[in-house]
C-alpha positions in Angstrom: -15.1 16.2 3.8 -16.7 16.6 -0.2 -13.6 17.3 -1.6 -11.8 13.9 -0.7 -15.2 12.1 -1.4 -15.2 13.7 -5.3 -11.2 13.0 -5.4 -11.7 9.5 -3.8 -14.4 8.8 -6.8 -12.3 10.2 -9.4 -9.6 8.7 -9.2 -11.0 4.6 -8.5 -13.0 5.3 -11.6 -9.6 6.5 -13.4 -7.6 3.0 -11.7 -10.6 0.7 -12.7 -10.5 2.2 -16.2 -7.1 0.5 -16.6 -6.0 -2.4 -18.7 -4.0 -5.2 -17.6 -1.0 -4.6 -20.0 -0.7 -1.0 -18.2 -1.3 -2.6 -14.7 1.7 -5.4 -15.4 4.3 -2.4 -17.1 3.7 -0.2 -14.3 4.0 -2.8 -11.6 7.2 -4.0 -12.9 8.4 -0.1 -12.9 7.8 0.1 -9.1 8.8 -3.3 -8.5 12.5 -2.2 -10.0 12.4 1.0 -7.6 11.3 -0.7 -4.6 14.2 -3.3 -4.6 16.6 -0.7 -5.2 15.2 1.0 -1.7 18.0 0.6 1.1 15.5 0.7 4.2 13.3 -2.0 2.5 16.1 -3.7 0.9 17.3 -3.8 4.6 14.4 -4.6 6.5 13.6 -8.1 7.9 10.3 -8.1 7.8 7.7 -6.3 4.9 3.9 -5.3 5.3 2.5 -5.4 1.6 -1.0 -5.4 0.7 -2.4 -7.8 -1.8 -4.0 -6.0 -4.8 -7.3 -4.9 -5.3 -8.6 -4.3 -8.7 -6.2 -1.8 -11.0 -3.9 -1.2 -7.6 -0.2 -1.5 -8.6 0.6 -5.5 -8.6 2.3 -6.3 -5.1 2.3 -10.5 -5.5 5.5 -10.6 -7.6 7.4 -7.8 -4.8 6.1 -10.6 -2.1 7.6 -13.5 -4.1 10.5 -12.0 -4.3 10.4 -10.6 -0.6 9.9 -13.6 0.4 13.2 -15.0 -1.6 15.0 -12.7 0.3 14.4 -14.0 3.9 11.8 -11.5 4.8 9.3 -12.4 6.8 5.9 -10.8 4.7 2.6 -9.0 6.6 -1.1 -8.5 5.0 -3.2 -6.4 6.6 -6.5 -8.0 8.4 -9.1 -5.3 8.7 -10.4 -5.4 12.6 -13.2 -3.1 14.1 -11.8 0.7 14.2 -8.1 0.0 12.4 -6.0 -2.5 10.9 -2.9 -5.2 11.8 -0.5 -6.9 10.4 -0.7 -11.0 9.9 2.3 -13.1 8.6 1.4 -14.0 4.7 2.0 -17.8 4.4 0.8 -17.9 0.7 -2.3 -17.1 -1.2 -3.9 -20.9 0.2 -4.1 -18.9 3.7 -6.3 -16.0 2.2 -9.8 -15.0 2.0 -12.3 -12.3 1.1 -12.9 -9.9 3.7 -16.8 -8.1 3.9 -14.8 -5.7 2.5 -13.7 -7.8 -0.6 -9.8 -7.3 0.2 -7.7 -10.8 0.9 -6.7 -11.2 4.4 -4.4 -13.6 6.0 -6.2 -16.3 7.6 -4.3 -17.5 10.6 -0.9 -16.6 11.1 0.9 -14.5 13.7 0.6 -11.0 14.1 3.5 -8.8 13.8 4.8 -5.7 13.7 6.5 -5.0 9.8 9.2 -2.5 9.9 9.0 -1.5 6.7 4.9 -0.6 5.3 4.4 -0.8 1.3 1.0 1.2 1.8 -2.1 1.4 -1.4 -3.8 5.1 -1.9 -5.9 6.3 -4.4 -3.7 9.6 -4.9 -0.8 11.1 -2.8 0.8 14.2 -3.2 4.1 15.8 -3.4 4.0 16.4 0.6 3.5 12.8 0.8 0.0 13.0 2.1 -1.9 9.6 1.0 -5.5 9.7 -0.1 -7.3 6.4 1.2 -10.7 5.3 1.1 -11.5 7.0 4.3 -12.0 4.4 6.6 -9.0 5.8 8.8 -6.9 1.8 9.0 -3.7 3.0 7.6 -3.6 6.1 9.5 -4.4 5.0 12.6 -1.6 2.0 12.5 0.8 4.7 11.1 0.3 6.8 13.8 1.2 4.7 16.7 4.3 2.8 14.0 7.6 3.2 14.0 7.4 1.5 10.4 9.0 3.1 7.5 6.1 3.8 5.2 6.1 3.9 1.5 2.9 5.1 -0.6 3.1 2.5 -3.9 0.8 4.3 -6.9 1.0 5.0 -10.4 2.5 8.8 -11.7 -0.8 10.4 -12.5 -1.9 9.4 -8.8 0.7 12.0 -7.3 -1.2 15.6 -7.6 0.1 18.5 -6.5 -1.5 18.7 -2.8 -4.2 16.5 -1.4 -7.3 18.0 0.9 -6.3 16.6 4.2 -6.9 16.6 7.8 -5.1 16.7 11.0 -5.5 13.0 11.7 -3.9 11.8 7.9 -0.5 10.5 8.8 2.7 11.5 6.0 4.5 8.7 4.1 7.9 8.7 4.6 8.6 7.8 1.0 5.9 7.3 -2.4 7.4 5.2 -4.9 5.2 6.7 -8.2 6.3 3.6 -11.2 10.0 5.0 -11.3 9.8 8.5 -9.2 10.8 8.3 -6.5 9.2 11.2 -3.4 11.5 11.7 -0.3 
């Protein structure tokens, strides 16, 4: 879809232009909001993403969730989708061919809550990713609570969408919450 492709380029350029200070401040606001979420706090296992350049930084969230005794999972890209494997520390990560840090080894699991990245989200909780469909395929067959994590400027009124696009259960855009 051409509209999605153009929007991906625009949002990625905006995200890549953020300063480290902007990323840190927004990540701290999102951290506080996530750690006030009832479903997140009750979950015993959480799937995070390891941040790419400019994304809301989840590393502090992962550390704190681990201190709370939660089992932490990160996505591993497979042919045709993704799975979630236990995160055992940064020493057990390697960069995939797509440039994403993935767990090496670690047991595969099914997190109760998934923290989902995106290039954009909308007010109806739809998500625009990189277009490979990994999260959509995973979420379409998962009972996990999905929480999209983003900057406020990444929330648009309405995204172009297709029938296979999966809605999030909630979006945390810094200190904003869309339920």
